[in-house]
Legacy VTK file of the C-alpha trace (Angstrom):
# vtk DataFile Version 3.0
C-alpha trace
ASCII
DATASET POLYDATA
POINTS 336 float
-132.806 -56.945 40.200
-130.126 -58.987 42.778
-129.244 -57.264 45.953
-125.694 -55.659 46.389
-123.153 -58.544 47.182
-121.371 -58.691 50.655
-117.621 -59.758 50.507
-116.762 -60.634 53.755
-112.907 -61.613 54.355
-111.963 -64.065 56.938
-108.516 -64.633 58.917
-107.143 -68.182 59.490
-108.641 -71.794 57.940
-111.388 -72.989 59.357
-113.275 -76.912 58.983
-114.890 -75.774 55.540
-112.218 -74.679 53.988
-109.857 -77.353 54.710
-108.413 -79.146 51.753
-110.075 -82.826 51.914
-110.741 -85.340 48.997
-113.709 -84.714 46.581
-116.297 -87.066 46.436
-119.762 -85.857 44.879
-120.076 -90.019 44.088
-118.781 -93.347 45.283
-116.753 -93.143 41.953
-114.876 -90.004 42.683
-110.999 -90.341 42.247
-109.619 -91.491 45.584
-106.473 -88.835 44.105
-108.289 -85.841 43.805
-108.385 -83.097 46.600
-110.717 -79.825 47.060
-109.035 -76.512 47.330
-112.011 -73.930 48.358
-110.220 -70.618 49.440
-113.837 -68.781 48.901
-117.386 -69.953 49.977
-120.051 -68.078 47.701
-120.417 -67.256 44.062
-120.974 -63.935 42.378
-122.010 -65.770 39.058
-125.225 -66.730 40.950
-126.205 -69.959 38.581
-129.821 -70.687 39.209
-129.517 -74.553 39.107
-126.161 -74.288 41.193
-125.314 -77.389 43.241
-123.846 -75.636 46.062
-125.303 -72.416 46.611
-128.762 -72.645 44.936
-130.323 -74.642 47.203
-131.356 -71.731 49.047
-133.523 -69.228 46.845
-131.585 -66.296 49.400
-128.135 -67.529 49.249
-126.425 -65.081 47.013
-126.014 -62.321 49.047
-122.378 -63.061 50.402
-119.084 -64.454 49.368
-116.207 -65.261 52.159
-112.848 -65.125 51.263
-109.935 -66.748 53.233
-107.465 -64.032 53.208
-104.907 -66.439 54.466
-105.690 -69.333 51.970
-102.234 -68.765 49.807
-100.256 -69.459 52.764
-102.099 -71.881 53.880
-102.088 -74.166 51.057
-98.027 -73.427 50.747
-97.954 -74.530 54.082
-99.710 -77.934 53.050
-97.828 -78.252 49.667
-94.441 -78.598 51.420
-95.432 -80.671 54.181
-97.326 -82.941 51.983
-95.161 -83.015 49.150
-94.714 -86.900 49.281
-98.640 -86.698 48.611
-98.477 -84.943 45.547
-96.794 -87.910 43.128
-100.366 -89.343 43.497
-102.983 -86.326 44.361
-104.207 -83.408 42.245
-106.424 -80.471 42.943
-109.894 -79.238 42.074
-109.426 -75.220 42.387
-112.176 -74.811 43.269
-114.961 -77.072 43.580
-117.355 -74.903 45.403
-117.265 -71.698 43.702
-115.564 -70.601 40.299
-111.953 -69.248 40.851
-112.170 -66.709 38.044
-114.844 -64.744 40.098
-114.074 -61.264 40.546
-113.835 -61.567 44.582
-110.724 -64.137 43.768
-109.465 -62.024 40.911
-109.558 -58.646 42.329
-108.281 -59.571 46.005
-105.257 -61.790 44.248
-105.882 -64.874 45.860
-106.655 -66.597 42.206
-102.892 -65.808 40.845
-101.592 -66.572 44.350
-102.669 -69.831 44.590
-101.790 -70.697 40.935
-98.444 -69.909 41.494
-97.807 -71.598 44.546
-99.169 -75.100 42.851
-96.251 -74.106 40.350
-94.410 -73.853 42.713
-95.144 -77.089 44.430
-95.599 -78.710 40.447
-99.076 -79.500 42.035
-101.018 -81.345 39.392
-104.698 -78.831 39.041
-107.302 -77.949 36.968
-110.217 -75.555 36.846
-113.715 -75.112 36.289
-115.074 -72.018 34.954
-117.974 -69.912 33.636
-115.512 -66.981 33.154
-114.167 -65.376 30.000
-110.422 -64.547 29.363
-108.514 -63.987 32.726
-106.648 -60.944 32.905
-102.999 -61.128 31.724
-101.208 -61.991 34.822
-103.818 -65.045 35.134
-102.976 -65.708 31.439
-99.113 -65.924 32.619
-100.059 -68.038 34.988
-101.655 -70.567 33.419
-99.433 -70.646 30.662
-96.486 -71.170 32.754
-98.095 -74.144 34.161
-99.571 -75.846 31.148
-97.874 -79.001 31.665
-99.279 -79.809 35.033
-103.077 -77.761 34.389
-106.299 -77.742 32.438
-109.256 -76.210 32.246
-112.972 -77.236 31.964
-115.242 -74.847 30.657
-119.013 -75.286 31.499
-120.684 -74.466 28.528
-124.364 -75.216 29.395
-125.926 -73.060 27.392
-127.353 -72.981 24.138
-128.102 -69.500 23.767
-127.395 -65.972 25.656
-131.206 -65.571 26.362
-131.076 -68.725 28.047
-127.642 -67.427 30.127
-129.053 -64.645 31.202
-131.778 -65.793 33.086
-129.783 -69.223 34.626
-126.207 -67.627 34.895
-127.032 -63.917 35.025
-123.709 -62.905 36.382
-121.352 -65.349 34.324
-119.964 -64.847 31.465
-121.185 -64.799 27.697
-121.024 -68.304 25.872
-118.562 -66.359 23.310
-116.363 -64.944 26.083
-115.843 -68.778 27.183
-115.363 -69.969 23.530
-113.062 -67.064 24.185
-111.277 -68.659 27.026
-111.417 -72.342 25.421
-110.178 -70.877 22.196
-106.874 -69.356 24.245
-106.324 -72.638 26.164
-106.042 -74.551 23.294
-103.628 -72.412 21.025
-101.669 -72.196 24.248
-101.520 -75.822 24.817
-103.650 -76.303 28.031
-106.059 -79.039 27.821
-109.446 -78.077 27.531
-112.752 -80.146 28.422
-116.356 -78.417 27.534
-118.571 -79.554 30.555
-122.153 -79.794 29.826
-123.832 -79.788 33.181
-126.328 -79.655 33.804
-127.915 -80.914 31.044
-131.691 -79.654 31.154
-134.605 -81.403 31.484
-136.093 -80.684 28.201
-137.741 -82.744 25.656
-135.597 -82.202 23.204
-131.781 -83.295 24.717
-129.984 -82.459 21.673
-130.559 -78.625 22.145
-126.441 -78.055 22.259
-126.199 -79.235 19.320
-124.838 -75.635 18.055
-123.240 -75.110 21.108
-121.255 -78.376 20.478
-120.321 -76.952 16.915
-118.634 -73.633 18.096
-116.917 -75.090 21.079
-115.290 -78.200 18.407
-114.207 -75.292 16.139
-112.277 -73.373 18.280
-110.505 -76.903 18.857
-112.408 -78.832 22.178
-112.361 -82.293 21.887
-114.071 -83.822 25.016
-117.365 -83.458 26.071
-118.894 -83.986 29.917
-122.204 -84.382 30.718
-124.264 -84.474 33.923
-127.615 -83.715 35.007
-127.792 -81.091 38.099
-128.931 -82.164 41.660
-131.393 -80.065 42.926
-133.128 -78.729 46.087
-136.906 -78.678 45.839
-136.617 -75.197 45.772
-134.102 -75.138 43.052
-136.161 -77.075 40.627
-138.876 -74.767 41.713
-136.562 -71.522 41.124
-135.911 -73.493 37.678
-139.218 -73.659 36.764
-139.909 -69.927 37.760
-137.508 -68.739 35.010
-138.433 -71.506 32.857
-141.851 -71.755 32.907
-142.098 -73.067 29.193
-140.161 -76.265 30.234
-142.136 -76.399 34.023
-143.948 -80.035 32.918
-140.858 -81.602 31.710
-138.766 -80.532 35.514
-141.679 -81.840 36.987
-141.911 -84.834 35.470
-137.801 -86.130 36.116
-137.492 -84.148 39.180
-140.761 -84.460 40.601
-141.329 -88.314 40.685
-141.098 -91.691 42.832
-138.468 -92.516 40.170
-136.137 -89.426 40.753
-133.006 -90.211 43.194
-132.630 -88.793 45.866
-129.120 -87.814 47.709
-128.008 -86.101 51.184
-126.015 -83.314 51.085
-124.670 -81.440 53.744
-124.477 -77.560 52.829
-121.115 -75.850 53.324
-120.784 -72.983 56.000
-124.540 -74.844 56.910
-125.341 -76.930 59.850
-128.071 -78.615 57.955
-128.157 -81.213 55.323
-130.805 -81.385 52.871
-132.099 -84.088 50.156
-131.053 -83.383 46.378
-133.111 -84.470 43.541
-131.955 -85.960 40.383
-133.819 -87.515 37.197
-134.347 -91.271 36.665
-131.846 -92.959 36.240
-133.115 -94.137 32.456
-134.303 -91.083 31.314
-130.160 -89.605 32.252
-128.881 -92.501 30.433
-131.253 -91.905 27.477
-130.190 -88.722 27.421
-126.657 -89.406 27.673
-126.387 -91.634 25.024
-128.140 -89.081 22.587
-125.992 -86.263 23.603
-122.812 -88.471 22.518
-124.549 -89.244 19.460
-125.057 -85.444 18.650
-121.482 -84.543 19.245
-119.979 -87.040 17.025
-122.748 -85.419 14.264
-120.759 -82.394 14.801
-117.043 -83.318 16.132
-116.815 -87.078 14.898
-113.325 -87.097 16.711
-114.468 -85.728 19.768
-114.676 -88.280 23.045
-117.219 -88.046 25.365
-117.602 -88.900 29.164
-119.724 -89.213 32.551
-119.501 -89.599 35.538
-118.390 -93.157 36.458
-121.307 -93.734 38.728
-123.780 -94.178 35.888
-121.902 -96.952 34.145
-122.096 -100.502 34.305
-121.708 -103.390 31.916
-125.862 -102.869 31.335
-125.285 -99.230 31.839
-123.944 -97.413 29.251
-121.032 -99.634 28.323
-118.027 -98.557 26.041
-119.607 -94.942 26.916
-115.951 -93.296 28.716
-113.947 -96.062 26.716
-112.059 -93.852 24.180
-111.856 -90.765 26.372
-110.238 -93.554 29.127
-108.159 -94.713 26.290
-106.552 -91.239 25.851
-106.262 -91.064 30.041
-109.401 -88.607 30.406
-111.332 -88.947 32.971
-114.501 -89.061 33.828
-114.563 -85.705 35.061
-113.111 -84.870 31.850
-109.522 -83.924 33.778
-106.916 -85.540 31.962
-103.018 -86.101 33.468
-101.447 -88.701 31.343
-97.786 -87.813 31.361
-96.419 -85.467 33.726
-93.020 -85.185 34.913
-92.535 -88.820 33.124
-95.480 -90.597 35.579
-98.201 -92.028 34.052
-101.654 -91.462 34.983
-102.685 -91.880 38.736
-106.491 -91.242 38.377
LINES 1 337
336 0 1 2 3 4 5 6 7 8 9 10 11 12 13 14 15 16 17 18 19 20 21 22 23 24 25 26 27 28 29 30 31 32 33 34 35 36 37 38 39 40 41 42 43 44 45 46 47 48 49 50 51 52 53 54 55 56 57 58 59 60 61 62 63 64 65 66 67 68 69 70 71 72 73 74 75 76 77 78 79 80 81 82 83 84 85 86 87 88 89 90 91 92 93 94 95 96 97 98 99 100 101 102 103 104 105 106 107 108 109 110 111 112 113 114 115 116 117 118 119 120 121 122 123 124 125 126 127 128 129 130 131 132 133 134 135 136 137 138 139 140 141 142 143 144 145 146 147 148 149 150 151 152 153 154 155 156 157 158 159 160 161 162 163 164 165 166 167 168 169 170 171 172 173 174 175 176 177 178 179 180 181 182 183 184 185 186 187 188 189 190 191 192 193 194 195 196 197 198 199 200 201 202 203 204 205 206 207 208 209 210 211 212 213 214 215 216 217 218 219 220 221 222 223 224 225 226 227 228 229 230 231 232 233 234 235 236 237 238 239 240 241 242 243 244 245 246 247 248 249 250 251 252 253 254 255 256 257 258 259 260 261 262 263 264 265 266 267 268 269 270 271 272 273 274 275 276 277 278 279 280 281 282 283 284 285 286 287 288 289 290 291 292 293 294 295 296 297 298 299 300 301 302 303 304 305 306 307 308 309 310 311 312 313 314 315 316 317 318 319 320 321 322 323 324 325 326 327 328 329 330 331 332 333 334 335
């Protein structure tokens, strides 16, 4: 059983919470900025690339109470940047987690973004939010979009790996609500698990397509050694797959400076060839159940000899590699 989560409130904005460019890879769009009003996450996903790097980190959520005022002032001061920039809310946690909803920060931030007509998208593992949040995202549907994280093919697996996130059924309801109200939705299937059958998400794809989702994004998790070991402990039946794809000389290694830690660690990702084969298999799987859907992966994986044309259909519809689409806002063209 999890230990009780501690909610810590902070005044002021320190370096970790400042608005910065999002740069997970060298190919990240230059105009994407992060909003990080909270550090820590109540959903406690075992594979989290931010906080699951240390097994016992899910003890605290740090809430920056002054973030809405900071954001309002920043947007006023940097108004000229809004033509060429947009916001990822929030890159290092889930903006629909209880600590943000109950303190009112999510609602305040959404209203400030709309006030300044600042384009934004959010990524979530939550279900349909409270009515005031629903109203806010509908009011701003011409400048926002929602990326629903839909990784788990079953509730049994979800309870193991995403213990305090919403059920897949609840996430489907969120996707359906957004689509019914004209909000663009991407299904983010990240992380893809490094299991032998990489089409295990076929039923999930079909369910998402049935509620109207037309774009799917894929990636594998970048995990610390300890996080991989944690995954193997939770999924002992897949231990050999994790060891073969993460604990190998061919695994890709990146260096990660941990938020609110004066510490840099190595993060592991499966070998490139394995990921490229999996991405192609997943794309084929999507088109079996949703022929008109588009798919994407991080542009960092693409070149003339790596998955040529993989993102082409999505790009033609102004859908970026991460799955957000800003085609014609206020008469402006896409600036991704």
